N, C-alpha and C positions, 0 to 999 in steps of 0.2 A: 860125729859130733858137729853141730851147725857152726857157721862162721862166728868169729869173736866180736860180736856187736852187742848193744844194749837190747838188741831184739830177742836175747836169750830169755828162757824161763829162769825163775830162781833155781830150780834143780839142776839145769844145764849150766849155769854159771858156777854153782857150788862144785859140780863134777869137773869142770875145767880147772878150778882152783886146786882140787885134789889131785888131778892129773899132774899139774905143774909141780905141786909139792913132792910128789913120788919121784918125778926127775930130779928135783933138787936134793931129795934124800939120798938117792942112789948115785949121785955124781954124774948125772948125764943131763944136765941143764942144756936147753937149746937157746936160751936167751932171745926169744922171738921179739919182733917189733922193735929192735934197737938199731935200725940201719938209717942212713939218710933218706931212703924212700919213704920210711915210716914217718920221719920227722916232717917231710913235705905234705904227706897224706893228711896228718893231723893238724897241721899248722892253722887251718881255717875252721876247724870243727873237731870235737871230741865226742866219742861214743863209748865211754868205759862200760864194762860189763858187770863190775863189782865195786863196792865202796868198802874199803877196809878201815875200820876205826880201831886203831891199835896204840900200843904203849910207845913212848918215844925212845925206847931202849935202842941203842946203836946196832944191837945184835939181831934185831927183829924187823929188817926192811921188807915190806910186803912184796915188792916186785922181785926180790931175790928168792924170798921164801916160796913164793907161788910160781916162780919162773915165768914172769911176764914182762912186758916191755912198755914202751911209750903209748899212752892213750888206752891202755888196758884196764887200769885200776885208778880209782880216785882215792886218795889216802888222807885220813885226818888222824893226828897222833897228839896225845898228851901223856904226861907221867901217869902210870898206872891206869891208862885209858879212863880217866875221870870225866864226867860229863858236866858242861856248863852251857851257857846260852850259845856261844860261838860254836860249839860242837853241834849242837841241835840245829842250828841255822845251817851249818854246813852240810849236814846229813839230809835236812829237808831239801836243800838246793840240789843234792845229788839224786834223790828219788823223784822229786817233783819236776825239776827242770831238765836234768839230763836223763831221767827216765831209767835210773839204774835199777835192776831188778833183784839186787841181793846186797845187804849190809852185813858185814862180818865184823863181829867184836872179837879182836885177836889179842889175848893175853899170853903170858908165858911164865915158865917156872923161874925162881929166884928173882922175882920182881922187887926192885928196890923201892917202889912206892908201898908195897905190902909190908916189906921188911920195916920200913920207917914207921908205919902204922902199928906194927906189933912192938916196936922199941917204945913208942909213946905210951902204949897202953902198960907196958911192962914197968917202964919208969915212972909212970904217972905225970910226965912232963911233955906238954905238947910243943913241937918245933915252932920257931919264929917265922916271920915273913909269910910268903905265899905258900911254902911248903906246908904250913898249917892247913890250908885249905884242902890240899891234896889228901892229907891224912884224915881230915873230916869227912871227906867224900868216900873214902875207903871204909872208913869206920861205918858208914851207913850200910855196906855190905856185911859187915860183922853183925850189925843189929839185925838185919833181914835173916841171916843164917842162924841166929840165936846164939852167936859167940860172945856177946858181951855177958860178962859174969863168969866165963870160963877162964881159968889161970892162963894167962898168955903163953907161958912157957910150954903148955901142952897142946897149943895149937900148932898144926903142920901148916908152914907158911904157904906151900904149893897147894894144899887143899884149899886154904882160905882164898888164894888167887883164883882157883876154879869157881868158888862161891861167888867172887867178885865179878867174874865173867858172866856167869848166869843172872845175877842180879842186874848188872848193866844191861843185857839184852832185854830184859822185861821193863827196865827203867825207860829205855828208849821209846817203847811204845806207849808207856804211861805218860811221859812227858810230851810227847809230840803227836798230835792230832794227825798231821800229815802222813807220818809213818804209820800210825795205827789204821788209818784209812786205806792205805796202799797195801798193807798186809791183809786187811780184811777182804780186799777186792781180789787178792790173789796176784797182783801185780809186783809184789816184793815179799821177800822173806828176811827176817833177821836171825842170824846164826851166832853163837858163841863158840868160839874155837881155842884150844890151848896149844901152844907151841913149845916143844922141848929143846931148849938151847943146844944141848950135846947132840942129840939125835938129828934134829932139824926137822922133826915130823910134827904135823898139824893134826889134831884130832877134834872131832865135834863133840861139843859138851851140852849144847842147848839149841833149840831152834823154835822160833816162832813163825808160822806161815807154812806154806806147803813146799816140801822138798821131795815129793814123790817123783816117779819117773817122769822125765822132761822130754 
């Protein structure tokens, strides 16, 4: 495995994350790059090798899940990993300025944002405040997956979450020319991953770009 720098290929970055997750699952996390020397090393510059766009859920902290440390990962989080202009700008900064080769959309089972969306469609009442915007954005994934018109009680929330992850992966490339160009050139890949809260395991659900041998 090459040194942990942004010079990694997308495939190498993904494999590094999988290796770290395996350590986390098995209870043998090494917690790398968390010492004073690493703080000093990264104080003047950063070279993260992956950008994780995940849910704000307190149980899904990317550095813990992937057993990484300071300067390894750039992280963007919103409830239900919903996309807005700030998210897209942050992702573009990551891939264009920091030259990060891998973007990971990280969702998880028992997602509160997905549950709120299903409640809204079951009751016919949208929530107030900005929570409504979260529900509306997750609803877009239901539309894409053909779930609108299905009796909400028959929808498996975790399956809907997986569909939402896949939809988000493709949405990023559709909304951002910068991301699409980086993927097309092979400089970057976008993957969708699902995290199981109880098992601690991450599994690949969708990939746009090259994840072949790196």
